[in-house]
N, C-alpha and C positions, 0 to 999 in steps of 0.2 A: 504494500500500500504506500503510495507516494502522495505528498502534499505539495501544492504549488500556490504561489501568491495569487489570490483572487482579486486582481486589480479592477476588473470591470464592475463587480458589485460594490466594491469599496468606493470607487469613484462615483458611481450612481448614488450611493448613500450620502456622500459629501455634497454632491451637486444638488440633489433633490430634497434631502431630508434632514441633514444635520447642520445646525448653525442658527443664528438669531433669526427669528421670524419663520422658521421652518418647522414642520410637524414634530420632529424629534430634536428640538433645540436643546433639551435637557442632556443630550449625549455629546454636546460640543467638547467636553473635556474627557470623555470616555475613550480610552485607548483600545480600539477594537482590532484584533488580528483576524483578517479575512483569509480563509484558506479554501482551495479546491482540493477535494479528495478524489483520487482517480477511480477507486473502486471500494467496495465494502457495503455494509448495510447500515442504514440510519433510518429511523422512523421519519417519514415524510421527505427523505432525501437531504436533510440538513440537521445540524445541531447547533444550539446556542448555549454556551456554558460560561459561567463566571469563573474567573481564574482564582484559584485559592490564594490566600494572602501570601503564603511562602513563595509561590511561583510568580505572583505579581511583583515581588521585590526582585526576582531574578530576571523576568522577561520584560517588565514594564507594562504589560497588557492587563486590562481589566476584564475583558470578555473575548472569547474566541468563537467565531462563527465559521463552521465547516460546512461546505456545500459539495455534494457529490457532483462531479462534472456532468453526468447525464441528467441530473435534476436541473442544473443551470441551463443546459442546452434545451431541455424540454420547455422551460418557461420562456426562454428567449425565442424559440421557434413559434410559440403561441403569443408572442409580444406581451407577456405578463411579467417580465423581469423586474419592472419598476414596482409592481404590486408585491412581488415576492420579496424584494429588498425591504419594502415598507413593513411587510409581515414579520420578517426576521428582526428588524429593529424594534418592533412593537413588543417583543419579548423582554426587552431590557428596560428596567425601571431604576431611576435614581431615587434612593431612599432619603429620608430626612437626616440620615447619618452620613451623607455624602459618600455612600457606597452604592454599588450596583447589585440589583437582584434580578433573577430571571423569572418571568411570568409566563403563564400559559393562557391561551384565549379563554375568555369567560364563558363562551358558548360552544358546546360540543354536542352535535347530534348527527345522526345519519340521515341523508336525504331520503332514503327509502322509508324511514320511520315517519318523517315529516309528510311525505306523500301519502302514507297510509292513515296517519292520525292527526295531521295538522300540527300546529304549534301547541303541543300538549303540555308544555311546562313553561314556567315564567321566563327564564332566560331566552328561550327560543321565541316566545311571544314578543318579548321586548325587542329582539333583533328584527323580527319580521315587521314589526310596527314602526320601526325607525323610519322617519319620513325620507331620508336620503336613500333608503333601500327600496322604497316603493317605486314601481314602474309608473311612468306618467300615462294617463289615459288617452293621450291622443296627440 
């Protein structure tokens, strides 16, 4: 298994999302290591992990984002790489103690379950009823 510098998603993150006035402004001081992984298994094709305090002092990084090359290629081919980078950055939260914490999406449900039962629980209902997620009527 080899790792390579993931320059393209790192540059997209800086250009579109990190900095004053951008959606992930709180990460402007977060030192993120972006890596492509050539093969292996990862849930969803990527991982976002906080660097342990000991390794932070050795490497200088706060968070490591690893992306399987095939996952990046897939999202790029579908022209969804910007949303993918936004999703990965959304995992990282700056705590009130000036430390970084890794979060998971607040809503998790299978599309087939929603198709069969509708928005059957509150987090799913909240997401479905979000005005920006509704399709316009015409």
